[in-house]
VOPALUM-898158 format. One record per residue (C-alpha): residue number from 1; residue in three letters; x, y, z. Coordinates in Angstrom, 3 decimals, decimal comma, always signed. Layout:
<pts>
[NUM; ALA; [X; Y; Z]]
...
</pts>
This chain:
<pts>
[1; UNK; [-13,425; +14,622; +19,603]]
[2; UNK; [-13,389; +12,949; +16,108]]
[3; UNK; [-16,420; +10,916; +15,716]]
[4; UNK; [-16,179; +7,710; +13,809]]
[5; UNK; [-18,765; +4,876; +12,704]]
[6; UNK; [-18,611; +1,666; +14,825]]
[7; UNK; [-16,873; -1,055; +13,134]]
[8; UNK; [-19,823; -3,661; +12,962]]
[9; UNK; [-20,034; -7,140; +11,621]]
[10; UNK; [-20,153; -5,975; +8,003]]
[11; UNK; [-16,899; -4,120; +8,862]]
[12; UNK; [-17,334; -0,368; +8,036]]
[13; UNK; [-13,524; -0,021; +8,200]]
[14; UNK; [-11,632; +2,996; +9,406]]
[15; UNK; [-15,037; +4,744; +9,591]]
[16; UNK; [-14,639; +6,347; +6,045]]
[17; UNK; [-15,937; +3,585; +4,084]]
[18; UNK; [-18,107; +0,263; +4,200]]
[19; UNK; [-16,250; -2,679; +4,700]]
[20; UNK; [-10,528; -13,185; -3,183]]
[21; UNK; [-4,962; -14,956; -8,706]]
[22; UNK; [-2,380; -16,529; -10,562]]
[23; UNK; [-0,740; -19,709; -8,511]]
[24; UNK; [+2,925; -19,226; -7,903]]
[25; UNK; [+4,725; -22,306; -6,929]]
[26; UNK; [+7,899; -24,323; -6,984]]
[27; UNK; [+10,508; -23,853; -4,461]]
[28; UNK; [+14,228; -24,951; -4,441]]
[29; UNK; [+17,055; -24,670; -2,163]]
[30; UNK; [+18,562; -21,355; -0,854]]
[31; UNK; [+21,186; -19,960; -3,333]]
[32; UNK; [+23,355; -16,871; -2,593]]
[33; UNK; [+23,828; -15,095; -5,617]]
[34; UNK; [+26,527; -12,048; -5,753]]
[35; UNK; [+26,771; -9,224; -7,991]]
[36; UNK; [+24,867; -9,077; -11,265]]
[37; UNK; [+23,559; -12,454; -12,010]]
[38; UNK; [+20,337; -13,603; -14,018]]
[39; UNK; [+18,867; -16,844; -13,119]]
[40; UNK; [+16,501; -18,253; -15,725]]
[41; UNK; [+13,210; -19,020; -14,156]]
[42; UNK; [+10,762; -19,835; -16,999]]
[43; UNK; [+11,735; -19,758; -20,565]]
[44; UNK; [+12,099; -15,949; -21,474]]
[45; UNK; [+11,333; -14,878; -17,840]]
[46; UNK; [+14,376; -14,315; -15,815]]
[47; UNK; [+15,324; -13,306; -12,356]]
[48; UNK; [+17,778; -10,497; -12,055]]
[49; UNK; [+19,884; -9,865; -8,814]]
[50; UNK; [+21,587; -7,004; -7,829]]
[51; UNK; [+24,481; -6,703; -5,490]]
[52; UNK; [+24,488; -9,519; -2,848]]
[53; UNK; [+20,881; -11,288; -2,206]]
[54; UNK; [+19,812; -14,651; -0,820]]
[55; UNK; [+17,434; -16,180; -3,114]]
[56; UNK; [+15,229; -18,622; -1,226]]
[57; UNK; [+12,796; -19,486; -3,954]]
[58; UNK; [+12,292; -20,121; -7,470]]
[59; UNK; [+8,971; -19,023; -8,611]]
[60; UNK; [+7,666; -20,305; -11,991]]
[61; UNK; [+5,544; -17,665; -13,908]]
[62; UNK; [+3,751; -18,059; -17,257]]
[63; UNK; [+2,623; -15,241; -19,223]]
[64; UNK; [+3,654; -11,730; -19,724]]
[65; UNK; [+2,191; -9,182; -16,909]]
[66; UNK; [+1,944; -6,456; -19,590]]
[67; UNK; [+3,345; -2,674; -19,061]]
[68; UNK; [+3,668; -2,177; -15,663]]
[69; UNK; [+4,351; +1,479; -16,375]]
[70; UNK; [+0,693; +1,828; -17,950]]
[71; UNK; [-1,194; +4,049; -15,873]]
[72; UNK; [+1,276; +4,888; -13,370]]
[73; UNK; [+1,115; +8,242; -11,828]]
[74; UNK; [+3,332; +8,293; -8,802]]
[75; UNK; [+6,191; +5,942; -8,200]]
[76; UNK; [+8,454; +6,197; -5,101]]
[77; UNK; [+11,148; +3,657; -5,230]]
[78; UNK; [+13,495; +5,551; -2,801]]
[79; UNK; [+16,526; +3,950; -4,166]]
[80; UNK; [+19,532; +5,784; -2,847]]
[81; UNK; [+17,486; +8,114; -0,917]]
[82; UNK; [+15,693; +9,185; -4,228]]
[83; UNK; [+12,475; +11,277; -3,595]]
[84; UNK; [+11,670; +11,957; -7,006]]
[85; UNK; [+8,526; +10,437; -8,747]]
[86; UNK; [+9,910; +7,790; -11,058]]
[87; UNK; [+6,585; +7,694; -13,103]]
[88; UNK; [+7,200; +10,610; -15,353]]
[89; UNK; [+4,477; +12,769; -14,043]]
[90; UNK; [+6,753; +15,070; -11,772]]
[91; UNK; [+4,633; +14,257; -8,532]]
[92; UNK; [+8,069; +14,609; -6,566]]
[93; UNK; [+8,178; +14,433; -2,753]]
[94; UNK; [+8,635; +18,202; -1,870]]
[95; UNK; [+8,819; +17,727; +2,065]]
[96; UNK; [+10,417; +14,822; +4,136]]
[97; UNK; [+11,931; +14,377; +7,502]]
[98; UNK; [+11,792; +10,557; +7,694]]
[99; UNK; [+15,135; +8,728; +7,997]]
[100; UNK; [+16,883; +7,081; +4,945]]
[101; UNK; [+17,387; +3,433; +5,988]]
[102; UNK; [+17,968; -0,121; +4,222]]
[103; UNK; [+15,257; -1,586; +2,013]]
[104; UNK; [+13,963; -5,228; +1,866]]
[105; UNK; [+17,118; -6,154; +0,045]]
[106; UNK; [+19,532; -4,471; +2,551]]
[107; UNK; [+20,441; -1,784; +0,288]]
[108; UNK; [+21,436; +1,364; +2,149]]
[109; UNK; [+19,548; +4,409; +2,186]]
[110; UNK; [+16,990; +2,819; -0,196]]
[111; UNK; [+14,044; +3,016; +1,981]]
[112; UNK; [+12,726; +5,446; +4,674]]
[113; UNK; [+12,097; +4,716; +8,416]]
[114; UNK; [+8,941; +6,768; +9,715]]
[115; UNK; [+9,181; +7,109; +13,772]]
[116; UNK; [+5,354; +7,124; +14,393]]
[117; UNK; [+5,467; +10,631; +16,176]]
[118; UNK; [+6,663; +13,231; +13,635]]
[119; UNK; [+7,872; +11,806; +10,448]]
[120; UNK; [+5,945; +12,319; +7,143]]
[121; UNK; [+6,493; +13,242; +3,597]]
[122; UNK; [+4,220; +15,566; +1,084]]
[123; UNK; [+3,775; +15,596; -2,657]]
[124; UNK; [+2,037; +18,692; -3,908]]
[125; UNK; [-1,496; +18,194; -5,536]]
[126; UNK; [-1,870; +17,733; -9,422]]
[127; UNK; [-4,289; +16,557; -11,862]]
[128; UNK; [-2,480; +13,445; -12,282]]
[129; UNK; [-2,939; +12,266; -8,589]]
[130; UNK; [-6,766; +12,851; -8,508]]
[131; UNK; [-7,617; +9,552; -10,599]]
[132; UNK; [-11,306; +8,536; -11,177]]
[133; UNK; [-10,034; +4,840; -10,887]]
[134; UNK; [-7,425; +3,597; -8,743]]
[135; UNK; [-4,595; +1,191; -7,782]]
[136; UNK; [-2,583; +1,886; -4,738]]
[137; UNK; [+0,588; -0,407; -4,036]]
[138; UNK; [+3,165; -0,529; -1,255]]
[139; UNK; [+5,670; -2,544; +0,276]]
[140; UNK; [+6,108; -1,847; +4,141]]
[141; UNK; [+7,350; -3,003; +7,457]]
[142; UNK; [+5,320; -2,290; +10,439]]
[143; UNK; [+7,296; -1,222; +13,853]]
[144; UNK; [+4,577; -0,537; +15,909]]
[145; UNK; [+1,015; +0,625; +16,290]]
[146; UNK; [-0,480; +4,138; +16,856]]
[147; UNK; [-1,742; +4,327; +20,501]]
[148; UNK; [-3,352; +7,955; +20,072]]
[149; UNK; [-7,128; +8,937; +19,283]]
[150; UNK; [-8,777; +6,086; +17,243]]
[151; UNK; [-5,483; +4,297; +16,818]]
[152; UNK; [-5,283; +4,915; +13,019]]
[153; UNK; [-2,067; +4,176; +11,137]]
[154; UNK; [-1,704; +5,931; +8,014]]
[155; UNK; [+0,508; +4,965; +5,163]]
[156; UNK; [-0,592; +7,488; +2,966]]
[157; UNK; [-3,719; +9,401; +2,237]]
[158; UNK; [-5,313; +12,509; +0,152]]
[159; UNK; [-7,789; +14,592; +1,632]]
[160; UNK; [-8,937; +16,140; +4,958]]
[161; UNK; [-10,878; +15,613; +6,816]]
[162; UNK; [-12,214; +12,150; +5,966]]
[163; UNK; [-15,442; +13,128; +5,053]]
[164; UNK; [-14,174; +15,242; +1,886]]
[165; UNK; [-14,696; +14,602; -1,825]]
[166; UNK; [-11,622; +12,928; -3,841]]
[167; UNK; [-10,402; +11,039; -0,750]]
[168; UNK; [-8,320; +7,953; -0,844]]
[169; UNK; [-5,963; +6,235; +1,779]]
[170; UNK; [-3,943; +3,138; +2,771]]
[171; UNK; [-4,003; +2,542; +6,263]]
[172; UNK; [-4,327; -0,174; +9,271]]
[173; UNK; [-6,830; +0,217; +12,166]]
[174; UNK; [-7,586; -1,928; +15,196]]
[175; UNK; [-11,112; -3,863; +14,477]]
[176; UNK; [-12,729; -2,127; +17,351]]
[177; UNK; [-11,329; +1,250; +16,884]]
[178; UNK; [-14,470; +2,878; +17,886]]
[179; UNK; [-17,433; +1,947; +20,024]]
[180; UNK; [-20,933; +3,779; +19,830]]
[181; UNK; [-19,554; +6,032; +17,208]]
[182; UNK; [-16,722; +7,374; +19,371]]
[183; UNK; [-13,179; +6,889; +19,616]]
[184; UNK; [-12,612; +3,662; +21,606]]
[185; UNK; [-9,384; +4,561; +23,934]]
[186; UNK; [-9,283; +0,999; +24,744]]
[187; UNK; [-9,095; -0,519; +21,290]]
[188; UNK; [-7,065; -3,682; +20,828]]
[189; UNK; [-3,990; -2,737; +18,792]]
[190; UNK; [-2,898; -6,268; +18,451]]
[191; UNK; [-5,660; -7,148; +16,268]]
[192; UNK; [-5,371; -4,586; +13,264]]
[193; UNK; [-6,468; -4,988; +9,604]]
[194; UNK; [-5,074; -3,217; +6,549]]
[195; UNK; [-7,409; -1,394; +4,640]]
[196; UNK; [-7,975; +1,084; +1,501]]
[197; UNK; [-10,556; +3,524; +0,628]]
[198; UNK; [-11,310; +5,824; -2,360]]
[199; UNK; [-14,055; +8,512; -3,404]]
[200; UNK; [-16,354; +11,180; -2,358]]
[201; UNK; [-16,980; +10,596; +1,262]]
[202; UNK; [-19,888; +12,806; +1,868]]
[203; UNK; [-21,615; +12,000; +4,026]]
[204; UNK; [-19,142; +9,983; +6,036]]
[205; UNK; [-18,763; +6,271; +5,030]]
[206; UNK; [-20,046; +6,171; +1,499]]
[207; UNK; [-16,494; +6,077; -0,069]]
[208; UNK; [-15,582; +2,717; -1,670]]
[209; UNK; [-13,572; +0,431; +0,419]]
[210; UNK; [-11,954; -2,739; +1,070]]
[211; UNK; [-10,191; -4,405; +4,005]]
[212; UNK; [-8,281; -7,717; +4,793]]
[213; UNK; [-5,247; -9,613; +5,918]]
[214; UNK; [-3,718; -12,690; +4,185]]
[215; UNK; [-4,531; -15,670; +6,177]]
[216; UNK; [-1,115; -17,365; +5,249]]
[217; UNK; [+0,539; -14,671; +7,108]]
[218; UNK; [-1,665; -13,831; +10,241]]
[219; UNK; [-4,977; -12,678; +10,819]]
[220; UNK; [-3,970; -9,683; +11,903]]
[221; UNK; [-1,098; -7,052; +11,091]]
[222; UNK; [+2,153; -8,249; +12,515]]
[223; UNK; [+5,428; -6,146; +13,453]]
[224; UNK; [+8,716; -6,588; +11,548]]
[225; UNK; [+7,729; -8,424; +8,620]]
[226; UNK; [+7,424; -7,246; +5,123]]
[227; UNK; [+4,016; -6,672; +3,509]]
[228; UNK; [+3,172; -6,101; -0,081]]
[229; UNK; [-0,285; -4,077; -0,033]]
[230; UNK; [-2,364; -3,561; -3,327]]
[231; UNK; [-5,943; -1,919; -2,899]]
[232; UNK; [-7,869; -1,378; -6,151]]
[233; UNK; [-11,182; +0,147; -7,280]]
[234; UNK; [-12,740; +0,125; -10,854]]
[235; UNK; [-15,799; +2,188; -10,397]]
[236; UNK; [-17,718; -0,416; -8,899]]
[237; UNK; [-15,644; -3,106; -7,175]]
[238; UNK; [-12,727; -2,701; -4,607]]
[239; UNK; [-10,318; -5,405; -3,656]]
[240; UNK; [-7,460; -5,497; -1,148]]
[241; UNK; [-4,483; -7,851; -1,701]]
[242; UNK; [-1,735; -8,717; +1,160]]
[243; UNK; [+1,332; -10,373; -0,156]]
[244; UNK; [-0,515; -11,274; -3,306]]
[245; UNK; [-3,298; -13,078; -1,754]]
[246; UNK; [-6,793; -11,525; -2,583]]
[247; UNK; [-8,054; -10,658; +0,889]]
[248; UNK; [-11,378; -9,226; +0,112]]
[249; UNK; [-13,426; -8,026; -2,590]]
[250; UNK; [-16,409; -5,378; -1,851]]
[251; UNK; [-19,067; -4,466; -4,578]]
[252; UNK; [-20,401; -1,249; -3,941]]
[253; UNK; [-24,355; -1,091; -3,895]]
[254; UNK; [-24,384; +2,465; -5,377]]
[255; UNK; [-22,131; +4,609; -7,445]]
[256; UNK; [-19,007; +6,057; -5,690]]
[257; UNK; [-18,234; +9,212; -7,272]]
[258; UNK; [-14,852; +11,068; -7,408]]
[259; UNK; [-14,407; +14,749; -7,311]]
[260; UNK; [-10,932; +15,968; -7,382]]
[261; UNK; [-9,801; +17,685; -4,301]]
[262; UNK; [-6,910; +20,165; -3,827]]
[263; UNK; [-5,216; +18,480; -0,824]]
[264; UNK; [-1,617; +17,297; -0,985]]
[265; UNK; [-0,815; +13,704; -0,823]]
[266; UNK; [+0,614; +12,944; +2,632]]
[267; UNK; [+2,673; +9,596; +3,162]]
[268; UNK; [+3,333; +8,558; +6,688]]
[269; UNK; [+0,591; +10,516; +8,212]]
[270; UNK; [-3,035; +11,852; +7,734]]
[271; UNK; [-3,418; +15,518; +7,066]]
[272; UNK; [-5,658; +16,104; +10,057]]
[273; UNK; [-3,464; +17,937; +12,809]]
[274; UNK; [-5,570; +16,516; +15,714]]
[275; UNK; [-5,551; +13,064; +14,346]]
[276; UNK; [-1,902; +12,801; +12,506]]
[277; UNK; [-2,078; +8,851; +12,727]]
[278; UNK; [+1,668; +8,822; +12,180]]
[279; UNK; [+2,927; +5,371; +10,651]]
[280; UNK; [+5,655; +3,696; +12,602]]
[281; UNK; [+7,638; +1,459; +10,451]]
[282; UNK; [+9,561; +1,316; +7,192]]
[283; UNK; [+8,169; +2,267; +3,615]]
[284; UNK; [+10,336; +0,843; +0,863]]
[285; UNK; [+8,094; +1,743; -2,344]]
[286; UNK; [+4,737; +3,263; -3,143]]
[287; UNK; [+2,918; +3,203; -6,702]]
[288; UNK; [-0,201; +4,996; -7,477]]
[289; UNK; [-1,935; +3,937; -10,990]]
[290; UNK; [-5,046; +5,761; -12,511]]
[291; UNK; [-6,485; +2,459; -13,132]]
[292; UNK; [-7,019; -1,132; -11,986]]
[293; UNK; [-4,110; -3,513; -12,068]]
[294; UNK; [-4,731; -7,030; -12,962]]
[295; UNK; [-4,576; -9,851; -10,801]]
[296; UNK; [-1,693; -11,304; -12,841]]
[297; UNK; [+0,188; -7,965; -12,580]]
[298; UNK; [-0,454; -8,254; -8,542]]
[299; UNK; [+1,245; -11,513; -8,512]]
[300; UNK; [+4,208; -10,140; -10,194]]
[301; UNK; [+4,484; -7,165; -8,125]]
[302; UNK; [+4,195; -9,527; -5,046]]
[303; UNK; [+7,375; -11,096; -6,042]]
[304; UNK; [+9,113; -7,519; -5,608]]
[305; UNK; [+8,721; -8,084; -1,913]]
[306; UNK; [+11,508; -10,518; -2,292]]
[307; UNK; [+13,209; -10,376; -5,546]]
[308; UNK; [+14,070; -8,290; -8,483]]
[309; UNK; [+12,362; -9,697; -11,394]]
[310; UNK; [+13,025; -9,603; -15,210]]
[311; UNK; [+10,532; -10,632; -17,859]]
[312; UNK; [+11,307; -11,138; -21,321]]
[313; UNK; [+14,458; -9,334; -20,947]]
[314; UNK; [+12,760; -6,210; -19,556]]
[315; UNK; [+13,432; -5,249; -15,994]]
[316; UNK; [+10,121; -4,721; -14,431]]
[317; UNK; [+11,313; -3,548; -10,927]]
</pts>
């Protein structure tokens, strides 16, 4: 049986690591926009709508987020079923048995549905997806919670087993997924937290990690709603954002090293054949950076959950 560390009040989350933005405001009435339309929302910032989208908010944003392509080493937008890496690094998805589905805007075959039983994707290992600093960004919708083993749900991960060098992951787990260091068969899957981890994880639990949920959405992960998730680690501090809200900041007391591994990147499951932790839901977008994106960039990217955005006449989504 896989042995996991107990989640204590200090929140040693996912049993592999120890475990708050720029205000966005100003709502207006709902407007339905057709075809390709530009709605000015602040000076040189504009909102570009593709196809037919119902716009529920107008967001006032000041300042430029900078180049959101800088440091991007893997980018999967899945538009039109595309499985290629749009970062320019050639980290294309080489295996996929997930099903194309509608994205968050209702565009057909522009996201992928994972069935929670056998669906996943893989990306071949490369030097560029072994960064020594990281930001992981994903837009997802959860359909169900894993009932097997330690009840893990893996959005993506690189490295197997958990106690391995060069590990990183984005996941969600019940708060009580283990008891006395052993998987808890009675873990409460109605009380799950998102979490991220990064770094050499030998011995088990020393990797950098942070966890959390946005209190504005719910204390725990909810089914059938879109989430924008961001996990970052800069060599000292890890942060976790949910829908743009900084849920937790964790400062490591020791140095977390990162030694590249040769494992492929898995999306929708963990590489462990005994504990695959299949994801049940929709993944609309994934980005991996070899740097820490800024709080302002997180706020801009949070808008991607609801809208296409154009800044200074440059499409950034």
